[in-house]
SEFIZA-3560 file (N, C-alpha, C; in Angstrom, 3 decimals):
REM SEFIZA-3560
<numar><xx>28.664</xx><yy>-23.603</yy><zz>-0.042</zz><atom>N</atom></numar>
<numar><xx>29.942</xx><yy>-24.798</yy><zz>0.301</zz><atom>CA</atom></numar>
<numar><xx>29.621</xx><yy>-24.928</yy><zz>1.762</zz><atom>C</atom></numar>
<numar><xx>28.747</xx><yy>-24.305</yy><zz>2.630</zz><atom>N</atom></numar>
<numar><xx>28.887</xx><yy>-24.733</yy><zz>3.956</zz><atom>CA</atom></numar>
<numar><xx>27.700</xx><yy>-25.694</yy><zz>4.560</zz><atom>C</atom></numar>
<numar><xx>27.351</xx><yy>-25.919</yy><zz>3.583</zz><atom>N</atom></numar>
<numar><xx>25.455</xx><yy>-26.972</yy><zz>3.645</zz><atom>CA</atom></numar>
<numar><xx>26.141</xx><yy>-28.698</yy><zz>2.792</zz><atom>C</atom></numar>
<numar><xx>27.392</xx><yy>-28.284</yy><zz>2.277</zz><atom>N</atom></numar>
<numar><xx>28.805</xx><yy>-29.600</yy><zz>2.079</zz><atom>CA</atom></numar>
<numar><xx>28.872</xx><yy>-29.846</yy><zz>2.830</zz><atom>C</atom></numar>
<numar><xx>29.675</xx><yy>-29.200</yy><zz>3.631</zz><atom>N</atom></numar>
<numar><xx>31.023</xx><yy>-29.302</yy><zz>4.380</zz><atom>CA</atom></numar>
<numar><xx>31.640</xx><yy>-28.765</yy><zz>4.118</zz><atom>C</atom></numar>
<numar><xx>32.022</xx><yy>-28.220</yy><zz>3.087</zz><atom>N</atom></numar>
<numar><xx>33.325</xx><yy>-27.555</yy><zz>2.618</zz><atom>CA</atom></numar>
<numar><xx>33.976</xx><yy>-25.872</yy><zz>3.063</zz><atom>C</atom></numar>
<numar><xx>33.311</xx><yy>-25.299</yy><zz>3.832</zz><atom>N</atom></numar>
<numar><xx>33.528</xx><yy>-24.630</yy><zz>4.737</zz><atom>CA</atom></numar>
<numar><xx>32.743</xx><yy>-24.698</yy><zz>6.125</zz><atom>C</atom></numar>
<numar><xx>33.436</xx><yy>-23.711</yy><zz>6.610</zz><atom>N</atom></numar>
<numar><xx>32.619</xx><yy>-23.640</yy><zz>8.298</zz><atom>CA</atom></numar>
<numar><xx>31.815</xx><yy>-22.649</yy><zz>8.297</zz><atom>C</atom></numar>
<numar><xx>32.374</xx><yy>-21.589</yy><zz>7.751</zz><atom>N</atom></numar>
<numar><xx>31.359</xx><yy>-20.017</yy><zz>8.038</zz><atom>CA</atom></numar>
<numar><xx>31.565</xx><yy>-19.231</yy><zz>6.553</zz><atom>C</atom></numar>
<numar><xx>30.002</xx><yy>-18.564</yy><zz>6.889</zz><atom>N</atom></numar>
<numar><xx>29.907</xx><yy>-17.757</yy><zz>5.651</zz><atom>CA</atom></numar>
<numar><xx>30.504</xx><yy>-16.407</yy><zz>6.201</zz><atom>C</atom></numar>
<numar><xx>30.797</xx><yy>-14.968</yy><zz>5.735</zz><atom>N</atom></numar>
<numar><xx>30.534</xx><yy>-13.607</yy><zz>5.985</zz><atom>CA</atom></numar>
<numar><xx>30.009</xx><yy>-12.625</yy><zz>5.099</zz><atom>C</atom></numar>
<numar><xx>28.250</xx><yy>-12.675</yy><zz>5.730</zz><atom>N</atom></numar>
<numar><xx>27.582</xx><yy>-11.460</yy><zz>4.752</zz><atom>CA</atom></numar>
<numar><xx>27.302</xx><yy>-10.980</yy><zz>6.255</zz><atom>C</atom></numar>
<numar><xx>26.280</xx><yy>-9.761</yy><zz>5.222</zz><atom>N</atom></numar>
<numar><xx>25.987</xx><yy>-8.953</yy><zz>5.870</zz><atom>CA</atom></numar>
<numar><xx>24.218</xx><yy>-9.156</yy><zz>6.354</zz><atom>C</atom></numar>
<numar><xx>24.164</xx><yy>-9.309</yy><zz>7.903</zz><atom>N</atom></numar>
<numar><xx>22.916</xx><yy>-9.996</yy><zz>8.436</zz><atom>CA</atom></numar>
<numar><xx>21.457</xx><yy>-9.970</yy><zz>7.709</zz><atom>C</atom></numar>
<numar><xx>20.983</xx><yy>-9.109</yy><zz>7.439</zz><atom>N</atom></numar>
<numar><xx>19.825</xx><yy>-9.116</yy><zz>6.749</zz><atom>CA</atom></numar>
<numar><xx>20.051</xx><yy>-9.619</yy><zz>5.339</zz><atom>C</atom></numar>
<numar><xx>20.591</xx><yy>-8.741</yy><zz>4.987</zz><atom>N</atom></numar>
<numar><xx>20.638</xx><yy>-9.627</yy><zz>4.008</zz><atom>CA</atom></numar>
<numar><xx>21.108</xx><yy>-11.775</yy><zz>3.117</zz><atom>C</atom></numar>
<numar><xx>22.275</xx><yy>-11.727</yy><zz>4.455</zz><atom>N</atom></numar>
<numar><xx>22.014</xx><yy>-12.870</yy><zz>4.191</zz><atom>CA</atom></numar>
<numar><xx>20.891</xx><yy>-14.053</yy><zz>5.017</zz><atom>C</atom></numar>
<numar><xx>20.067</xx><yy>-13.167</yy><zz>6.087</zz><atom>N</atom></numar>
<numar><xx>19.237</xx><yy>-14.698</yy><zz>6.506</zz><atom>CA</atom></numar>
<numar><xx>17.655</xx><yy>-14.118</yy><zz>5.271</zz><atom>C</atom></numar>
<numar><xx>17.521</xx><yy>-13.190</yy><zz>4.455</zz><atom>N</atom></numar>
<numar><xx>17.018</xx><yy>-13.326</yy><zz>3.198</zz><atom>CA</atom></numar>
<numar><xx>17.291</xx><yy>-13.953</yy><zz>3.075</zz><atom>C</atom></numar>
<numar><xx>18.291</xx><yy>-14.019</yy><zz>1.706</zz><atom>N</atom></numar>
<numar><xx>18.580</xx><yy>-14.752</yy><zz>0.568</zz><atom>CA</atom></numar>
<numar><xx>18.987</xx><yy>-16.539</yy><zz>1.395</zz><atom>C</atom></numar>
<numar><xx>19.424</xx><yy>-17.083</yy><zz>2.975</zz><atom>N</atom></numar>
<numar><xx>19.048</xx><yy>-18.464</yy><zz>3.690</zz><atom>CA</atom></numar>
<numar><xx>17.674</xx><yy>-18.369</yy><zz>3.462</zz><atom>C</atom></numar>
<numar><xx>17.185</xx><yy>-17.960</yy><zz>3.625</zz><atom>N</atom></numar>
<numar><xx>15.714</xx><yy>-17.715</yy><zz>3.642</zz><atom>CA</atom></numar>
<numar><xx>15.590</xx><yy>-18.512</yy><zz>1.822</zz><atom>C</atom></numar>
<numar><xx>15.559</xx><yy>-18.216</yy><zz>1.089</zz><atom>N</atom></numar>
<numar><xx>15.361</xx><yy>-17.500</yy><zz>-0.064</zz><atom>CA</atom></numar>
<numar><xx>15.881</xx><yy>-19.103</yy><zz>-1.128</zz><atom>C</atom></numar>
<numar><xx>16.773</xx><yy>-19.487</yy><zz>-0.585</zz><atom>N</atom></numar>
<numar><xx>17.140</xx><yy>-21.145</yy><zz>-0.740</zz><atom>CA</atom></numar>
<numar><xx>17.202</xx><yy>-21.964</yy><zz>0.172</zz><atom>C</atom></numar>
<numar><xx>16.793</xx><yy>-22.011</yy><zz>1.588</zz><atom>N</atom></numar>
<numar><xx>15.994</xx><yy>-23.129</yy><zz>1.800</zz><atom>CA</atom></numar>
<numar><xx>16.949</xx><yy>-23.161</yy><zz>3.049</zz><atom>C</atom></numar>
<numar><xx>17.657</xx><yy>-22.294</yy><zz>3.237</zz><atom>N</atom></numar>
<numar><xx>18.864</xx><yy>-22.561</yy><zz>4.532</zz><atom>CA</atom></numar>
<numar><xx>18.619</xx><yy>-22.126</yy><zz>5.970</zz><atom>C</atom></numar>
<numar><xx>17.041</xx><yy>-21.105</yy><zz>5.877</zz><atom>N</atom></numar>
<numar><xx>17.183</xx><yy>-21.362</yy><zz>7.348</zz><atom>CA</atom></numar>
<numar><xx>17.351</xx><yy>-21.940</yy><zz>8.233</zz><atom>C</atom></numar>
<numar><xx>17.510</xx><yy>-23.123</yy><zz>7.997</zz><atom>N</atom></numar>
<numar><xx>17.369</xx><yy>-24.157</yy><zz>9.595</zz><atom>CA</atom></numar>
<numar><xx>18.399</xx><yy>-24.961</yy><zz>9.722</zz><atom>C</atom></numar>
<numar><xx>19.384</xx><yy>-23.980</yy><zz>8.480</zz><atom>N</atom></numar>
<numar><xx>20.879</xx><yy>-24.493</yy><zz>8.271</zz><atom>CA</atom></numar>
<numar><xx>21.872</xx><yy>-23.288</yy><zz>8.421</zz><atom>C</atom></numar>
<numar><xx>21.361</xx><yy>-22.592</yy><zz>9.096</zz><atom>N</atom></numar>
<numar><xx>22.355</xx><yy>-21.295</yy><zz>9.294</zz><atom>CA</atom></numar>
<numar><xx>22.350</xx><yy>-20.611</yy><zz>10.903</zz><atom>C</atom></numar>
<numar><xx>22.825</xx><yy>-20.493</yy><zz>11.542</zz><atom>N</atom></numar>
<numar><xx>23.275</xx><yy>-19.613</yy><zz>12.484</zz><atom>CA</atom></numar>
<numar><xx>23.704</xx><yy>-18.208</yy><zz>12.056</zz><atom>C</atom></numar>
<numar><xx>23.331</xx><yy>-17.434</yy><zz>13.057</zz><atom>N</atom></numar>
<numar><xx>23.807</xx><yy>-16.235</yy><zz>12.857</zz><atom>CA</atom></numar>
<numar><xx>24.468</xx><yy>-15.839</yy><zz>14.507</zz><atom>C</atom></numar>
<numar><xx>25.700</xx><yy>-15.329</yy><zz>13.917</zz><atom>N</atom></numar>
<numar><xx>26.111</xx><yy>-14.940</yy><zz>15.329</zz><atom>CA</atom></numar>
<numar><xx>26.428</xx><yy>-13.395</yy><zz>15.246</zz><atom>C</atom></numar>
<numar><xx>26.260</xx><yy>-12.737</yy><zz>16.838</zz><atom>N</atom></numar>
<numar><xx>26.178</xx><yy>-12.007</yy><zz>16.815</zz><atom>CA</atom></numar>
<numar><xx>27.725</xx><yy>-11.304</yy><zz>17.913</zz><atom>C</atom></numar>
<numar><xx>27.917</xx><yy>-9.988</yy><zz>17.896</zz><atom>N</atom></numar>
<numar><xx>27.673</xx><yy>-8.754</yy><zz>17.111</zz><atom>CA</atom></numar>
<numar><xx>27.617</xx><yy>-9.142</yy><zz>15.042</zz><atom>C</atom></numar>
<numar><xx>26.832</xx><yy>-9.008</yy><zz>14.401</zz><atom>N</atom></numar>
<numar><xx>27.244</xx><yy>-8.783</yy><zz>13.013</zz><atom>CA</atom></numar>
<numar><xx>28.417</xx><yy>-7.915</yy><zz>12.545</zz><atom>C</atom></numar>
<numar><xx>28.636</xx><yy>-9.022</yy><zz>11.238</zz><atom>N</atom></numar>
<numar><xx>29.792</xx><yy>-8.290</yy><zz>11.227</zz><atom>CA</atom></numar>
<numar><xx>29.941</xx><yy>-7.161</yy><zz>9.934</zz><atom>C</atom></numar>
<numar><xx>28.743</xx><yy>-7.133</yy><zz>10.065</zz><atom>N</atom></numar>
<numar><xx>28.524</xx><yy>-6.022</yy><zz>8.648</zz><atom>CA</atom></numar>
<numar><xx>27.013</xx><yy>-5.427</yy><zz>9.088</zz><atom>C</atom></numar>
<numar><xx>26.395</xx><yy>-4.443</yy><zz>9.223</zz><atom>N</atom></numar>
<numar><xx>25.024</xx><yy>-3.676</yy><zz>9.378</zz><atom>CA</atom></numar>
<numar><xx>25.276</xx><yy>-2.128</yy><zz>8.404</zz><atom>C</atom></numar>
<numar><xx>25.453</xx><yy>-2.575</yy><zz>7.578</zz><atom>N</atom></numar>
<numar><xx>24.973</xx><yy>-1.292</yy><zz>6.295</zz><atom>CA</atom></numar>
<numar><xx>23.502</xx><yy>-0.461</yy><zz>7.459</zz><atom>C</atom></numar>
<numar><xx>23.720</xx><yy>1.490</yy><zz>6.849</zz><atom>N</atom></numar>
<numar><xx>22.831</xx><yy>2.049</yy><zz>7.373</zz><atom>CA</atom></numar>
<numar><xx>22.107</xx><yy>2.440</yy><zz>6.418</zz><atom>C</atom></numar>
<numar><xx>20.352</xx><yy>2.867</yy><zz>6.887</zz><atom>N</atom></numar>
<numar><xx>20.099</xx><yy>3.492</yy><zz>5.396</zz><atom>CA</atom></numar>
<numar><xx>19.928</xx><yy>5.509</yy><zz>5.465</zz><atom>C</atom></numar>
<numar><xx>20.020</xx><yy>5.798</yy><zz>4.598</zz><atom>N</atom></numar>
<numar><xx>20.274</xx><yy>6.946</yy><zz>4.892</zz><atom>CA</atom></numar>
<numar><xx>18.348</xx><yy>7.414</yy><zz>4.036</zz><atom>C</atom></numar>
<numar><xx>18.395</xx><yy>8.747</yy><zz>4.628</zz><atom>N</atom></numar>
<numar><xx>17.603</xx><yy>9.445</yy><zz>3.752</zz><atom>CA</atom></numar>
<numar><xx>18.118</xx><yy>10.983</yy><zz>3.349</zz><atom>C</atom></numar>
<numar><xx>18.152</xx><yy>11.262</yy><zz>2.111</zz><atom>N</atom></numar>
<numar><xx>18.887</xx><yy>12.769</yy><zz>1.622</zz><atom>CA</atom></numar>
<numar><xx>17.458</xx><yy>13.332</yy><zz>1.072</zz><atom>C</atom></numar>
<numar><xx>17.961</xx><yy>14.312</yy><zz>0.948</zz><atom>N</atom></numar>
<numar><xx>17.543</xx><yy>16.146</yy><zz>0.475</zz><atom>CA</atom></numar>
<numar><xx>17.656</xx><yy>16.766</yy><zz>-0.242</zz><atom>C</atom></numar>
<numar><xx>18.344</xx><yy>17.553</yy><zz>-1.362</zz><atom>N</atom></numar>
<numar><xx>18.465</xx><yy>18.139</yy><zz>-2.256</zz><atom>CA</atom></numar>
<numar><xx>18.719</xx><yy>19.645</yy><zz>-0.873</zz><atom>C</atom></numar>
<numar><xx>20.472</xx><yy>19.800</yy><zz>-0.665</zz><atom>N</atom></numar>
<numar><xx>20.963</xx><yy>21.055</yy><zz>-0.430</zz><atom>CA</atom></numar>
<numar><xx>19.712</xx><yy>22.547</yy><zz>-1.474</zz><atom>C</atom></numar>
<numar><xx>19.368</xx><yy>22.516</yy><zz>-3.205</zz><atom>N</atom></numar>
<numar><xx>18.418</xx><yy>22.826</yy><zz>-3.785</zz><atom>CA</atom></numar>
<numar><xx>17.294</xx><yy>23.083</yy><zz>-3.659</zz><atom>C</atom></numar>
<numar><xx>16.766</xx><yy>21.617</yy><zz>-3.589</zz><atom>N</atom></numar>
<numar><xx>15.661</xx><yy>21.503</yy><zz>-3.308</zz><atom>CA</atom></numar>
<numar><xx>14.684</xx><yy>22.317</yy><zz>-1.922</zz><atom>C</atom></numar>
<numar><xx>13.878</xx><yy>22.763</yy><zz>-2.355</zz><atom>N</atom></numar>
<numar><xx>12.565</xx><yy>24.410</yy><zz>-1.635</zz><atom>CA</atom></numar>
<numar><xx>12.035</xx><yy>23.030</yy><zz>-0.505</zz><atom>C</atom></numar>
<numar><xx>11.766</xx><yy>22.209</yy><zz>-0.474</zz><atom>N</atom></numar>
<numar><xx>11.623</xx><yy>21.401</yy><zz>0.727</zz><atom>CA</atom></numar>
<numar><xx>12.668</xx><yy>21.156</yy><zz>1.276</zz><atom>C</atom></numar>
<numar><xx>14.054</xx><yy>21.779</yy><zz>1.131</zz><atom>N</atom></numar>
<numar><xx>15.444</xx><yy>21.216</yy><zz>2.363</zz><atom>CA</atom></numar>
<numar><xx>14.983</xx><yy>22.417</yy><zz>3.469</zz><atom>C</atom></numar>
<numar><xx>14.179</xx><yy>22.208</yy><zz>4.644</zz><atom>N</atom></numar>
<numar><xx>14.207</xx><yy>23.377</yy><zz>5.002</zz><atom>CA</atom></numar>
<numar><xx>14.227</xx><yy>23.133</yy><zz>6.414</zz><atom>C</atom></numar>
<numar><xx>14.599</xx><yy>23.191</yy><zz>7.903</zz><atom>N</atom></numar>
<numar><xx>15.405</xx><yy>23.055</yy><zz>9.351</zz><atom>CA</atom></numar>
<numar><xx>13.586</xx><yy>22.403</yy><zz>9.792</zz><atom>C</atom></numar>
<numar><xx>12.453</xx><yy>22.946</yy><zz>9.363</zz><atom>N</atom></numar>
<numar><xx>11.546</xx><yy>22.010</yy><zz>9.987</zz><atom>CA</atom></numar>
<numar><xx>11.556</xx><yy>20.775</yy><zz>9.457</zz><atom>C</atom></numar>
<numar><xx>11.481</xx><yy>20.573</yy><zz>8.414</zz><atom>N</atom></numar>
<numar><xx>11.308</xx><yy>19.612</yy><zz>7.794</zz><atom>CA</atom></numar>
<numar><xx>12.124</xx><yy>18.342</yy><zz>8.228</zz><atom>C</atom></numar>
<numar><xx>13.116</xx><yy>18.749</yy><zz>8.028</zz><atom>N</atom></numar>
<numar><xx>14.205</xx><yy>18.113</yy><zz>8.808</zz><atom>CA</atom></numar>
<numar><xx>14.117</xx><yy>17.761</yy><zz>10.436</zz><atom>C</atom></numar>
<numar><xx>14.253</xx><yy>18.657</yy><zz>11.259</zz><atom>N</atom></numar>
<numar><xx>13.565</xx><yy>18.397</yy><zz>11.979</zz><atom>CA</atom></numar>
<numar><xx>11.860</xx><yy>17.137</yy><zz>12.859</zz><atom>C</atom></numar>
<numar><xx>11.428</xx><yy>17.446</yy><zz>11.676</zz><atom>N</atom></numar>
<numar><xx>10.093</xx><yy>16.354</yy><zz>11.416</zz><atom>CA</atom></numar>
<numar><xx>10.314</xx><yy>15.271</yy><zz>11.749</zz><atom>C</atom></numar>
<numar><xx>11.307</xx><yy>15.109</yy><zz>10.457</zz><atom>N</atom></numar>
<numar><xx>11.924</xx><yy>13.969</yy><zz>9.769</zz><atom>CA</atom></numar>
<numar><xx>12.101</xx><yy>13.119</yy><zz>10.868</zz><atom>C</atom></numar>
<numar><xx>13.624</xx><yy>14.056</yy><zz>11.529</zz><atom>N</atom></numar>
<numar><xx>14.376</xx><yy>13.224</yy><zz>12.629</zz><atom>CA</atom></numar>
<numar><xx>13.480</xx><yy>12.665</yy><zz>13.922</zz><atom>C</atom></numar>
<numar><xx>12.334</xx><yy>13.413</yy><zz>14.578</zz><atom>N</atom></numar>
<numar><xx>11.478</xx><yy>12.748</yy><zz>15.757</zz><atom>CA</atom></numar>
<numar><xx>10.455</xx><yy>11.974</yy><zz>14.886</zz><atom>C</atom></numar>
<numar><xx>10.439</xx><yy>11.842</yy><zz>13.472</zz><atom>N</atom></numar>
<numar><xx>9.022</xx><yy>10.913</yy><zz>13.324</zz><atom>CA</atom></numar>
<numar><xx>10.175</xx><yy>9.303</yy><zz>13.054</zz><atom>C</atom></numar>
<numar><xx>11.193</xx><yy>9.575</yy><zz>12.455</zz><atom>N</atom></numar>
<numar><xx>12.578</xx><yy>8.660</yy><zz>12.507</zz><atom>CA</atom></numar>
<numar><xx>12.176</xx><yy>8.102</yy><zz>14.143</zz><atom>C</atom></numar>
<numar><xx>12.893</xx><yy>8.947</yy><zz>14.970</zz><atom>N</atom></numar>
<numar><xx>13.414</xx><yy>8.317</yy><zz>16.055</zz><atom>CA</atom></numar>
<numar><xx>11.975</xx><yy>7.588</yy><zz>16.835</zz><atom>C</atom></numar>
<numar><xx>10.971</xx><yy>8.722</yy><zz>16.641</zz><atom>N</atom></numar>
<numar><xx>9.466</xx><yy>7.959</yy><zz>17.465</zz><atom>CA</atom></numar>
<numar><xx>9.490</xx><yy>6.374</yy><zz>16.690</zz><atom>C</atom></numar>
<numar><xx>9.376</xx><yy>5.888</yy><zz>15.450</zz><atom>N</atom></numar>
<numar><xx>9.420</xx><yy>4.597</yy><zz>14.120</zz><atom>CA</atom></numar>
<numar><xx>10.312</xx><yy>3.480</yy><zz>15.272</zz><atom>C</atom></numar>
<numar><xx>11.610</xx><yy>4.605</yy><zz>15.867</zz><atom>N</atom></numar>
<numar><xx>12.436</xx><yy>3.266</yy><zz>16.957</zz><atom>CA</atom></numar>
<numar><xx>12.370</xx><yy>3.180</yy><zz>17.531</zz><atom>C</atom></numar>
<numar><xx>11.777</xx><yy>3.866</yy><zz>18.659</zz><atom>N</atom></numar>
<numar><xx>11.178</xx><yy>3.335</yy><zz>20.364</zz><atom>CA</atom></numar>
<numar><xx>10.200</xx><yy>3.016</yy><zz>20.171</zz><atom>C</atom></numar>
<numar><xx>9.233</xx><yy>3.218</yy><zz>18.964</zz><atom>N</atom></numar>
<numar><xx>8.374</xx><yy>2.097</yy><zz>18.699</zz><atom>CA</atom></numar>
<numar><xx>7.880</xx><yy>0.615</yy><zz>18.856</zz><atom>C</atom></numar>
<numar><xx>9.504</xx><yy>0.399</yy><zz>17.886</zz><atom>N</atom></numar>
<numar><xx>9.394</xx><yy>-1.240</yy><zz>17.090</zz><atom>CA</atom></numar>
<numar><xx>8.616</xx><yy>-1.492</yy><zz>16.239</zz><atom>C</atom></numar>
<numar><xx>9.250</xx><yy>-0.229</yy><zz>15.278</zz><atom>N</atom></numar>
<numar><xx>8.798</xx><yy>-0.185</yy><zz>13.442</zz><atom>CA</atom></numar>
<numar><xx>9.641</xx><yy>-0.518</yy><zz>13.062</zz><atom>C</atom></numar>
<numar><xx>10.803</xx><yy>0.051</yy><zz>12.989</zz><atom>N</atom></numar>
<numar><xx>12.312</xx><yy>-0.567</yy><zz>12.640</zz><atom>CA</atom></numar>
<numar><xx>12.176</xx><yy>-2.021</yy><zz>12.403</zz><atom>C</atom></numar>
<numar><xx>12.310</xx><yy>-2.843</yy><zz>13.414</zz><atom>N</atom></numar>
<numar><xx>12.657</xx><yy>-4.075</yy><zz>13.856</zz><atom>CA</atom></numar>
<numar><xx>11.494</xx><yy>-5.281</yy><zz>12.829</zz><atom>C</atom></numar>
<numar><xx>9.703</xx><yy>-4.602</yy><zz>13.222</zz><atom>N</atom></numar>
<numar><xx>9.019</xx><yy>-4.858</yy><zz>12.341</zz><atom>CA</atom></numar>
<numar><xx>8.891</xx><yy>-5.234</yy><zz>10.783</zz><atom>C</atom></numar>
<numar><xx>9.273</xx><yy>-3.508</yy><zz>10.696</zz><atom>N</atom></numar>
<numar><xx>9.681</xx><yy>-3.766</yy><zz>9.253</zz><atom>CA</atom></numar>
<numar><xx>10.654</xx><yy>-4.798</yy><zz>8.665</zz><atom>C</atom></numar>
<numar><xx>11.674</xx><yy>-4.736</yy><zz>9.522</zz><atom>N</atom></numar>
<numar><xx>12.628</xx><yy>-5.897</yy><zz>9.187</zz><atom>CA</atom></numar>
<numar><xx>11.642</xx><yy>-7.387</yy><zz>9.190</zz><atom>C</atom></numar>
<numar><xx>11.363</xx><yy>-7.676</yy><zz>9.582</zz><atom>N</atom></numar>
<numar><xx>10.473</xx><yy>-9.341</yy><zz>10.107</zz><atom>CA</atom></numar>
<numar><xx>9.316</xx><yy>-9.066</yy><zz>8.913</zz><atom>C</atom></numar>
<numar><xx>8.722</xx><yy>-7.999</yy><zz>8.220</zz><atom>N</atom></numar>
<numar><xx>7.778</xx><yy>-8.014</yy><zz>7.754</zz><atom>CA</atom></numar>
<numar><xx>8.989</xx><yy>-8.919</yy><zz>6.156</zz><atom>C</atom></numar>
<numar><xx>9.689</xx><yy>-8.371</yy><zz>5.948</zz><atom>N</atom></numar>
<numar><xx>10.426</xx><yy>-7.784</yy><zz>5.178</zz><atom>CA</atom></numar>
<numar><xx>10.770</xx><yy>-9.198</yy><zz>5.216</zz><atom>C</atom></numar>
<numar><xx>11.388</xx><yy>-9.932</yy><zz>6.136</zz><atom>N</atom></numar>
<numar><xx>11.697</xx><yy>-10.934</yy><zz>5.890</zz><atom>CA</atom></numar>
<numar><xx>10.619</xx><yy>-12.176</yy><zz>5.828</zz><atom>C</atom></numar>
<numar><xx>9.635</xx><yy>-12.194</yy><zz>6.126</zz><atom>N</atom></numar>
<numar><xx>8.151</xx><yy>-12.677</yy><zz>6.262</zz><atom>CA</atom></numar>
<numar><xx>7.896</xx><yy>-12.389</yy><zz>4.030</zz><atom>C</atom></numar>
<numar><xx>8.228</xx><yy>-11.910</yy><zz>3.687</zz><atom>N</atom></numar>
<numar><xx>8.148</xx><yy>-11.817</yy><zz>2.668</zz><atom>CA</atom></numar>
<numar><xx>8.786</xx><yy>-12.221</yy><zz>1.371</zz><atom>C</atom></numar>
<numar><xx>10.497</xx><yy>-12.399</yy><zz>1.633</zz><atom>N</atom></numar>
<numar><xx>11.015</xx><yy>-12.765</yy><zz>1.335</zz><atom>CA</atom></numar>
<numar><xx>10.595</xx><yy>-14.467</yy><zz>1.689</zz><atom>C</atom></numar>
<numar><xx>10.450</xx><yy>-14.798</yy><zz>2.460</zz><atom>N</atom></numar>
<numar><xx>9.320</xx><yy>-16.037</yy><zz>2.532</zz><atom>CA</atom></numar>
<numar><xx>8.931</xx><yy>-17.013</yy><zz>1.587</zz><atom>C</atom></numar>
<numar><xx>8.289</xx><yy>-15.760</yy><zz>2.020</zz><atom>N</atom></numar>
<numar><xx>6.299</xx><yy>-15.778</yy><zz>0.825</zz><atom>CA</atom></numar>
<numar><xx>7.111</xx><yy>-15.806</yy><zz>-0.612</zz><atom>C</atom></numar>
<numar><xx>8.331</xx><yy>-14.874</yy><zz>-1.334</zz><atom>N</atom></numar>
<numar><xx>8.548</xx><yy>-14.770</yy><zz>-2.778</zz><atom>CA</atom></numar>
<numar><xx>9.139</xx><yy>-16.173</yy><zz>-2.426</zz><atom>C</atom></numar>
<numar><xx>10.297</xx><yy>-16.911</yy><zz>-2.363</zz><atom>N</atom></numar>
<numar><xx>11.203</xx><yy>-17.974</yy><zz>-2.108</zz><atom>CA</atom></numar>
<numar><xx>9.928</xx><yy>-19.456</yy><zz>-2.258</zz><atom>C</atom></numar>
<numar><xx>9.154</xx><yy>-18.859</yy><zz>-1.283</zz><atom>N</atom></numar>
<numar><xx>7.797</xx><yy>-20.850</yy><zz>-1.413</zz><atom>CA</atom></numar>
<numar><xx>7.449</xx><yy>-20.342</yy><zz>-2.990</zz><atom>C</atom></numar>
<numar><xx>7.249</xx><yy>-19.276</yy><zz>-3.685</zz><atom>N</atom></numar>
<numar><xx>6.324</xx><yy>-19.606</yy><zz>-4.673</zz><atom>CA</atom></numar>
<numar><xx>7.848</xx><yy>-19.906</yy><zz>-5.685</zz><atom>C</atom></numar>
<numar><xx>8.471</xx><yy>-19.805</yy><zz>-5.641</zz><atom>N</atom></numar>
<numar><xx>10.091</xx><yy>-19.928</yy><zz>-7.091</zz><atom>CA</atom></numar>
<numar><xx>9.820</xx><yy>-21.062</yy><zz>-6.686</zz><atom>C</atom></numar>
<numar><xx>9.702</xx><yy>-21.816</yy><zz>-5.502</zz><atom>N</atom></numar>
<numar><xx>10.185</xx><yy>-23.014</yy><zz>-5.533</zz><atom>CA</atom></numar>
<numar><xx>9.110</xx><yy>-23.802</yy><zz>-6.314</zz><atom>C</atom></numar>
//
């Protein structure tokens, strides 16, 4: 509807919206505005009953995730994921 002039904007979560725009060939026709209207967090969960659920493991996981964020790994992974969508969309066409 937006690309046909029937709507002025779309409300959609940022990263999935970018992926779908790429898949549909609309990457050059949409503009992402900041701040994003929605952004869902990803969570790692471990059962309370799991033998793996120890303070040591939780502490190590927290440090690794924090290091990944500081090192830019999270943004790189996002870019790589969007590039994968681009490559997939090229094969679909």
